N, C-alpha and C positions, 0 to 999 in steps of 0.2 A: 787853324787846322790845316788849311790848304798848304801853308808853308812847310808843315811837318810831314806831308805825304811822301811816300817812297815810290819812286818810279823806276822802270827798267833802265832808263838813261842814267839815273843817279847811281844805280847798282854797278853799271858798266864803268862809270867814272870813279867808283870807289867811295862814294859817300856813305857814312855810317848811319845806322838807324838812330834817329833822335830819341826814340822812345827809351833807348837804353843809356842815355846820357843823364848825369846827375845835375839838377839845377835847383836853385832856391832852397827850400827847407830840406829836401831830400839830400842835397849836397852837404848842408850844414850838419844834419843828423848823422850822416856818414862820417864826417870829420870828428864829431863829438864822441862817437863810439870807437874811436881809436883808429879810424881809417886814415889812409894817406892824405896828404894835402892836395889841394886842387891843382897845383902846379905839376905834381907827380902824375896825377890822373891824366892831365893834358899830354904829358910826355908819353905816357903809355899808349894813349889813343893814337898819337902821331906815329909811334913805333909800329903799332898794329896795322895802321893804315898803310905805312910804307911796305910792311911785310906782305900784306894782302895784295897790294899793287904789284909787287915783284912776282908773287905766285901767279897772279892772273897773266902777267906779261910772259912768264915762262910757259904757261899752259896754252897760250894763244895758238901756237902751231898745231897742237893736238886738237884743240877745239875747232880750228878751221878745217883740219883733215876730217874730223867727224862730220862736220856740216857738209863737206864736199862728198863724203861717202853716202850720206843720206840723200843728197840731191841727185846723185848719179848712181843710185843703188842698182837699177836695172842694167845699166851699161856695164858697170863693174862686174855684176853677176854673170853677164854674158861673156865678158872677157875671161873671167876665171874659168867658167865652164868650157870655153873654147880652148884655153891653154891646157886644161885637164884632158879634154878630148884629143888634142894633138899629141900630148904625152902618152895617152893610152894607145893611140893609133901607132905611134912609133914602137911602143912595147909589143903591140899585137903583131906588127909586121916582122919585128925581130924574132919573136917566138915562132911564127909560122916559117920564117926563112931558115932558122936553125934546125928545127925538127917539126914538120907539119903533123906527123902522126902523134907526137907527144902533145902537141897543142890542139888536138882535135876537140877536147872538152872545152877549151877556151873559145874555139871557133863557134861551137854550138851555143854556148852561153851568150857570146857576143851577138850572134845572129838573132836569138830570141829577144834580147834586150833592144837591139836596134829596130827590129820589126815593131815591137810594141810602142817604142818612142815615136816612130814614124806614123804609126796608126793613130796615136793620141794627137799628134800635131795635125795630121790630116783631118781627123774628126773635129778638132777644135776650130780650125780655120776654114775648112772647105766642106765639112759635113752638111751644113744647112744648104749650101749651094747645090751640092750633089742631090740631096733629097728633093730640092725644088725642080731640078732638071728631070728627075725620075718620076715626078708626080703624074705626068700624063700617062706614062707607061703603067703606073700603078692603077690609075683609073680604068685603063683598058683591061687590065687583068681582073679588076673587081667586077666589071660587067660580064666577063665570060668565065668567072671563077666557078660558077655552079656546075658547068659541064666540064671545064678544064681540070678540076680536081679529080673527078671520076676518071678522066682519061689518064691522068698521072698515076692514080692508084692501080688502074688496070695494067699500065705499062710496067710499073714496079713489080706487081704480082707476077706478071708474065716473065719478066726478067729473073725474078727469084726462082720461079719454077724451072726455067731453062737451066739456070746455074746449078740448082740442086740435082737435076737429072744428070747433067754432065759431070758434076763433081762426085756425086755418090755412086756413079757407074764404076768408078775405079775402086772405091771403098764402100761397099754396101752396108757395112756395120754402122756407118754414119747415120743411116736412116733410123736406127734405134734411138740415137740421141735426138733426132728431129721429132720422132714420135713422143719421146719423153718430154720435150719442150712443149709440144702442143697439149699433152695431157696435163701438165702442171698449170698451164694458162687456163685451160677449161676447168680444172679443179678449183682454182682461185675464183673464177667467175661464178661457179656454183656456190661458193662461200660468200658471195658478195652481199653486202648489207642492203643495197638498193639496186636491183638488176637493171631497172629501167632508167636509172640516172647516171649510168657509166659514161664518162667522157672518153670516147674512143680516140679522140685526137691525142690525149695524153698517153693512152695505152699504146697506140701504134707508134707514136713518135718516140716514146721511151724504149720500146723493144727495138725499134729501128736504130736508134743511137747506140744501144747496147750491141746490136749485131754489127754495125759499122766499126765500132771500137774493137770488137773481137776480131773482125776481118782484117783490120789494119794491123793489129798486134800479132795475130797468129798466122796470117796468110801472106802478108806483103813483106818483102825483104827489108824495106826501110823501117816499117813498123816493128818487126821482130828485132832488127839490129838496134833500133832506138831504145826499145824497152830493155833489151839485154844489156846495152851499154849503161842505161840508167840503173838497172839492177846491180851491175858491177860497181858503179860509182857509189851506190848505197852501201854495198858490202865493204868497199874500201873506206868509206866514211865511218862506218861502224867500227872498223878496226882500231880507230883512235881511242875507243873505250878502254882498250887494254892498258894504255898508259896510266890512266887513273886507277883502274881496279887493281893492276899489279902493284902499284905503289901502296895502296891501302891494305890489300889482302895478301900480296905476295904471289909469285909466279906459280907456286905449287898448287895453291887453292884454285886459281882461275883455270888451271889446266885439268884439274881432276874433279872438281866439285861443280855440279850443274848450277847451283844458286849463284856462284861467283862468276860463271861464264855468261849466262843469259840476262840475269836481272840487272847488272850494272848498265847494260845497253839501254834499258828503259829510263834510267836516271839521266844518261847522256842525251837521249833524244828528247826527253821532257824539257831539259835545259835549253836545247836548241830551238824547240818549238816556242818556248816562252820568249826567247830573243827575237824570233821571227815575228811573233805577235806584237812585241814592243816596237819593232821597226815598221810594222804595218804591211809586211810582205804577205803574210797569210791572209789578212783581210782582202788584199788586192786580188790574190789568186782565187779565193772563194767567191768574190764578187764577179769575176770574169766567168767562172764556171756556172754560177747560178744564173747569170744573165743569159747564157746559151740555153740552159735548160728551160728557163722561164719563157723566152720568146718562142721556143719550138714546141713545148708541151702545153703552154697556156696555164701553168700553175701559178699560184700566188708567190709573192716575193719572200714571205716569211718561211713557208715550208721548203721552198727551193733553196734558200740560204742554208737552212739547217742540214738538209740532205747533202748539199755540196760540202759543207763543213765536215760531215762525217767521213769524207775521203781521207782527211788528215787527222782528225781528233776523235775521241771516244764518244760513246752514246750519252754521257752526262755532260761533256764539255760542249758539244755542238749546240744544244738548246740554249746555252749561255749567250750565243751570238744573237738570239732573238728573245732574250729574257723579257724585255719591256713589252713585248707583243703577245706573250703567251696567254695573258688574261683574256684577250679579245679574240683568240683564234677559234675557229669552228672545230667540231669533232673530227671532221675529215682531215683538217690540217694537222691536228694533234696526232691522228693516226699516221699520217705521212711522216711526221717528225720522228715518232717512235719506230716506224718501219725502217727509216734510214739508219737509225742507231743499231737495230738488230741485223741489218744487212751488210754492214761493213765492219772493219776493224780499225783500231787507232794506229797512227803511224809509229807510236812508241812501242807497242807490242809487236808490230810487224817486224821491227828490228830484232826482237827475240826469236821470232820464227825463222828469219833469215839466218840467224846464228846457228839454228838447228841443222841447217843444210837445205831448207826448203827453197825452191827456185824463186829468186827475188823478182824477176820479170813477171812471173805468173801471179805473185802476190800483188804487185803494183797494178797489173792489168785487171785483176779481179776486183780490187777496191774501186778503180775508176769506172769499170763497167757496171758495178752494183748501183751507182748513184742514179742513172736514168731508169734502170730496171726497178729500183725500189720505189721511185716516184710513180712509175706506170702501174705497178702492181698495187700500190697503196690506193690509187684512184680507182682501180678495178674492184678491190675488195671493199673499200669504204668510199663510195662516190660522194661528191659534194652536193648536198641538198639544202644547205643554208646559204644565206647571203654573207659572203666574206667581207670584212671591213678593209681587207688588203687587196682586193681584186682591182687590177689596173693600176696599183700603186707603183710609181716608176722606180722608187728606190727606198730601201730601208737602211737606216744608219747602223753601222756596226760599231759597237763600243770597243775602245782601246783599253789596254791595260792601265792600271793605276800606278805602275812603277815610275820612279823619278828618273832613273837612268838605266843603261843597259846592264850594268853590274847587278842592280837590284832585280832586274828581270831574269837574269841567269840564275841568281841565287834562289828566287822564288820558284822557278821552274824545277830546279833540282830538289828543293824542299818539298814541293807538291808531289813529286814522284815517290817519295818515301812511303806514303800511304798506299799508293798503287802497288809498289813492289811488295810491301808487307801483305797486302790483300792477295796478290798472286801466290806468294809463298805459302800463306796460311791455307788458301783454297787447295793448292796442290797437295799439301800434307793431309788435309781433311778428306778431300775427294778420293785420293788414292787409298787411304785407309778404309773409308766407307766402301769403296769398290771391292777391296780384298775381303771385307766382312760379308758383303753380298755374295761374292763368289763362294765363300766357305758355307754360307747358309744354303745357297742353291745346291751345292754339292751334297750337303747333308740331306736335304729334302729329296734330291734325286736318288740317292742311295736307298731311301726307304721304299722305293718302287722299282728297284733294280735298274736305275738309270745312272750310268757312270759318267762322271766328268761334266755335269751340268754347271755351266758358268755364265756370268753376264758377259764376259769377254770371249772373243772367238779363240778357239784352239783348232785351227783348220785341219780337218782330217778328210781324206778322200780315198776311197777305194773304188776301182772301176766296177760298176754294176754289170757291164757287159763289154764284150770286145767283138770287133768284126772278125769274121773268119779269114778275111784277106789280111795277111801279115803286114802288108804295106800300109794298112790303114791304122791311124792312131786310136788308142783307147780314149774313152770319154769319161772322166770322173763325174759322178753325180752325188749330190748330198741330200740328206733328209734328216728328220728329227723323229726317231722312233726308239722305244725301249727294246730290250733284248727279245722279249716274247713276241712283240709285234714284228721285229726284224726277221725272226725265224719263220713266222707265219707268212709274211709277205714274200720272203725268198722262196719258200716252197711253192706258193701259188704262181709266182712268176716263172719258176723253173718248169712247172707242169704246163703252163700256158705256152711256153716257147719251145716245147719239145719237138714240135713239128715244123719249126721255122728254120729254113736252110741258111738264112743270112746271119742271124744273131745267135751267138752261143753264150747263154747266161752262165755265170759262175756263182752257184748258190753260196759257197763258203765265203767267197770274196764279198758278195753282196751282204751277207749276214754281218761280216766284220765291219763293213762300211756303215751299215745301219746301226750297229751297236755303238760305234764310236761317234756317230754324227750328232748325238745330243751334247757333245762337248763343244758345239758351236754356240755362239752368242745368241741370246734370246733376241737382242736387237737385230742381229743379222738375219734371223728367220723372218722378222717383220719387214726389215728395210732392204732385204736382198732384191726384191722386184724394183724398188726405187733405184738402187745402185745399178741394176742392169739397164733400166730405162735411161739413166744418165749416159750410158755408153760403155760401162765397164764390161769386160768379158765375164761370162758366167763363172769361170773358175776364179776370177778376181773379186766377184761380187760379194762373197762372204766377208773378205777383209775390208772392202770399201764400206760395206754396210756396218761393220763393227766400228769403223772410224766415225761414221755418221752418228751412230748411237752414242759413242763416247762424247762427241761434240754436243749433241742435243741434251743428254742427261747429265753430263759433267761440264766440260767446257772445251773449247777449241784448242786451248793450250796443251792439254794432255793428248788430244787427238793428233796435233801436229808433231808432238814428240814421237808418237808411235809411227806416224807416217815417215818421219826422218829415219827411224830404225829400218823400215822396209826399204827405203831408198838407199841407205848405206849398204845393206845386204846385197842389193842388186848391183851397185857400183863396184862392190868388192868381188863380183863374179861368183857369188855362192850359187850352189845348185838351187833351182827353183823349188824343188820339193825335197825336203829332208825326211824321208820315209813318208809319213802321212801328214806332215806339217809343211805348209806353204811358207816360204821364207821371205818372199817379196812379191810385189805386183808389177805389172807391165808399165812401161813409160806412159802409155795412153791412160791407164788407170791412175797413175800418179798425177798426171795433169788434171784429170777430171776431179780427183779427190782434193787437190790443192784449191781449186775453185769452189768446191762444195763446202769446204771447211772455213772459208774466208768470210766470217761473220760472227757477231756476238749473240746470235740467236740460240740461247740455251736456257734451261729452266732457272738457273741461278741468277741470270741477269734481269729477271723480272723484278726482283727486289731492288736491284741497283737502279733500274730505270724509274721505277715508281718512287723510290726514295729521293733520287736526284731531282726529278721534275716536281715532285710535291714540295720539296724544300724551296723551290723557286716560286711556285704559285700554290700555296696551301689551300686556297679556296676551291681549286679545281682538282683536288685529289680524287674525288669520286669519278670525274670524267676520265682521268688517267687510268684508273682501275678498270673502267668499262671497256676500254679499247686495247689494253695491253696484251691480252691473250690473242686477239685477232692480229695485232701487230707482230707478235712473236711468230705465229704461223706464217704470215706473209713474209717475214724476214727469212725464215727457213727456206721457203720456196724460192725466194730471190737467189739465194746462194746455189740452190739446186738448178735453177734456170741458167745461171752462169756456167755451172758444170756441164749442163746439156749443150750449151753453145761451145764450150771448150771441146767436148767430144765430137760435135759436128764439124768443127774447123780444125781438128787435130791432124797434123801431117806426120806420118811415121818418119823417124830418123833413119837415114840411109847408113848402112853399116860400113860400106866402102870395100876395098879390095882386101879380103881376108888372107890371100896368099902373100901379099906384100906385108901385112901385119905379122903373120907367122914368121916370115923371113927376117924381120927386124927385132922381134921380141926374144927375151931370154927365158921365158917360162918360169921365172923365179917367184911370181905371185900372180894371182888371178885378177881379172877385171871383167866388167860387163862386155867389153868388146871381145875379150878372149872367150867368154861364155858363148856369145852369139856365134862367133866363128867356129868354135868347137861343135856347136849344135849343127851348123851347116856341114861340117866335115863328117859328123856322125850320120847325117841324113843321106849323104852321098856315098857312104861306104856300104859294101855288099859282102857278106860273109857266107860262102857256100862251100860245104865240104872241107872246112878248115882253111880255105883259100880266101884271102882278103883282096878286094878290088874296089875301084872307085868309079863313079859316074860323073858326067858333066865336066866342068873345068878342072875339078880335082884330079881327074885321070891324067891330065897333062902335067901335073906337078910331080917332080921327081922325089920330093921329100914328103909326100902325103902320109906315108906310113910312119915316118919319124914324128911328124906333127901329131898324128893320131895317138902315138904312144905318149907324147907329152900331155895331150888332152885327157887321156885315160888316167893320168896321175891325179887329176883333180875331179873328174866327172866320170860317172858310170854309164856304160852303154854296152849293148850286146856285141858290138864290133870289137870291143876291147879284148875279147877272148882270142881274136886272131892275131893279136900283137904279142902274146905270151910265147 
């Protein structure tokens, strides 16, 4: 037996396996059955042996090269990466030398990648040594941390108060947004499940991170430019959708039909997100964001990962990141996961909102700011009272996709979006139809009691209740909700009560008209107008902002953003703010506030989506999900409103610029928001006395002021226009 054993040496020398040779009876039996003679078999074996030997000799260089590559894999990898790095460096230098402005995006991307590579290398090789060196300092801080943390809190609070006093001194209306922010936090604390168990560290750190992000984006030049640049790149990236949709549907449909304009963007972004998940890019970004939130707020790894994931994916996709851990999560952690889903929007539908004309930088900032705020408010409303199994857990593994290659990932992403697109289209058809039915029903019920124009949606009407006797003072429109008989009664009472007042001169007929038409405002506006005002919107804009909030809560944010885009388009076109009794657009400040307030999936329709998605992952916890879903919905609504309050607090008005220079260069062939603003300034400086037109301020020095006023009067109405006839 030992003589017949096969060894590696014999294989290398070309020895055949003796088990397959024919000897004795087997050989004779083979010959008797018509097989070839033993001499032929021997010749065949020799031929095969020579052929195998030749093949092995021919493949020896390849085999040696393979062994060499395995033995020196690390060195070869470093050489290859070094050559690749040198090639990219040459390309980078050439791009910057030829046109640095054009290569700015490449510079930013390169800087971010280099920073993280250096950070990873430093952390891997020197992280432990640095921690060892800093350990004595850490011990010193631990000894004095009890009084040092209070000193830090007092310093931060004092600095915040000083900043607010100095900042709001120039724009006192910001204090309204600050008051709304404080009111919403107190309201959520009143709704808390366990008031005594609130983790104030998570609350204050979450609100602090939200404030710092908002301050960086809205107040600092680098932050605003960075997010504006990012928004522009997103818009540029989304424009590639047109190549695919125009090929499938044709240019006519994608230019004229909404469904072929916005919905293909969702398909494109879903495909891209699936590719990024396959490559592991999204997992890496989510892990970095969740690490920052976890170490600062003290939340567990599972809930933090899910909320961080909600910045990029939807409310049903984010829990998939932690699907294996949902079974063991506490009620507070489940509440945090749901709140994160209600407080943010998915990256795919964000592309659709950007295609409407909504500011991309504001949408991106709102999604990022919502993550820490959602965690903070979730821990305020439903504090942790159980012992979490994931407390102190250093890391939670994120599952990767099951695709075999990048093409399968792209295909699966596009196919998955079909259901989302169909769901959005079906919901739009159904909700808009139901809304029209509700409006018709409300109008019918209103007419039964002599109330005209009662609708669910706002139809803004305003007539001045009173005007100042001073002609230089503006009139102030006020709104109400009263039927005709009540309007006439109230108008009479107010007219009698003000008969002896030398300052105010009430107009009974105008008041009656205003009160009769005011029921045509939205029911939601009547309820949510105070909320819109507390967020920082002007009182005149509050009905429209409240209408959009109502549409978002009772229908969905998709419809609300569509309507907001219409208001923004009207403003940018330079339309008159008031068309009779109808307000055609809202101010830039109100637009910014509303953009942040609508950025979230918190509406009644998503309750079923959330429950259905999470129950399918963990059916045995369906009852727990149903228990906390309404509380999560309320928290998610308030998180979006808190973001809006912060946007109102940090909003900086846009400077118009030199209107004289603008008028001297424009041809007045069409209107714009800049033209509207400059014409309003020109109207305000004009004085018409005894048929003579004159100007005050800097406009008095302009020789062409009268000509410019005539051009403005072509598009806008003002009392000064009578002097140009």
